[in-house]
C-alpha positions in Angstrom: -8.0 -19.2 16.4 -6.6 -19.2 19.9 -3.0 -20.2 20.2 -2.0 -21.5 23.7 1.5 -22.8 23.0 4.1 -21.2 20.6 7.6 -22.3 19.8 9.7 -20.3 17.3 13.4 -20.6 16.4 15.2 -18.3 14.0 18.8 -19.1 13.5 19.8 -15.7 12.1 17.6 -12.7 11.3 14.5 -11.0 12.6 11.6 -12.4 14.7 8.4 -10.3 15.3 5.6 -11.5 17.5 2.3 -9.7 18.2 0.8 -10.9 21.4 -2.9 -11.2 22.2 -4.6 -8.9 24.7 -6.0 -11.9 26.7 -5.9 -15.6 26.9 -3.4 -18.1 28.2 -0.2 -18.3 26.1 3.1 -20.0 26.7 5.9 -19.3 24.2 9.5 -20.3 23.8 11.3 -18.0 21.3 14.9 -18.5 20.2 16.8 -16.1 18.0 20.5 -16.6 18.6 21.7 -13.9 16.3 19.4 -11.1 15.2 16.6 -8.9 16.4 13.4 -9.7 18.2 10.4 -7.4 18.4 7.5 -8.1 20.7 4.2 -6.1 20.3 2.3 -6.1 23.5 -1.3 -4.8 24.1 -1.2 -2.4 27.1 -3.7 -4.4 29.1 -1.8 -7.7 28.6 -0.5 -9.5 31.7 2.9 -10.5 30.5 5.8 -12.3 32.1 8.9 -12.2 29.9 12.0 -14.2 30.8 15.0 -13.1 28.8 18.3 -14.8 28.3 20.2 -12.1 26.3 24.0 -12.4 27.0 25.2 -9.6 24.6 21.9 -8.5 23.2 20.5 -5.0 23.8 17.1 -4.5 25.4 14.6 -1.7 24.8 11.4 -1.7 26.9 8.6 0.8 27.7 9.5 2.6 30.9 6.7 1.0 33.0 7.8 -2.6 32.4 9.6 -3.7 35.5 12.5 -6.1 35.4 14.5 -8.0 38.0 17.3 -10.2 36.9 16.1 -11.8 33.7 12.3 -11.5 34.4 10.2 -8.6 33.3 6.5 -7.8 34.0 4.0 -5.5 32.5 2.3 -3.1 35.0 0.1 -5.0 37.5 1.4 -8.4 36.6 3.1 -10.9 38.9 4.2 -14.4 38.6 0.9 -15.5 40.0 -1.4 -13.6 37.6 0.5 -13.6 34.3 -1.6 -14.8 31.3 1.1 -14.5 28.8 4.4 -16.3 29.7 7.3 -15.9 27.2 10.8 -17.3 27.4 13.1 -15.6 25.0 16.7 -16.6 24.2 18.5 -13.8 22.4 22.2 -14.1 23.0 23.3 -11.6 20.3 21.6 -8.7 18.6 18.6 -6.9 20.2 15.2 -7.2 21.8 12.6 -4.5 21.6 9.2 -4.5 23.4 6.6 -2.0 22.2 3.0 -1.4 23.2 0.4 -1.8 20.5 -1.3 1.5 19.7 
């Protein structure tokens, strides 16, 4: 099964998403109050747009962010395969690489 579009909304609580290593994926994730964890394969080309108002953000040190947009190493807006929009106004966001 290959998912190309994902939409998820959690009103209050935890959201955990494990991303694929390859393939085109567009995702809109909303977790107004809670904690979101994203597991990312090291070779994934990820563009992550985060609207996080008061939420904390924990990223691996090699993920680069400017404003509200973050990219895994070697990824640009032109070559991203995985594009995630995350709304997390309160709580926390953690991005971790898969082992």
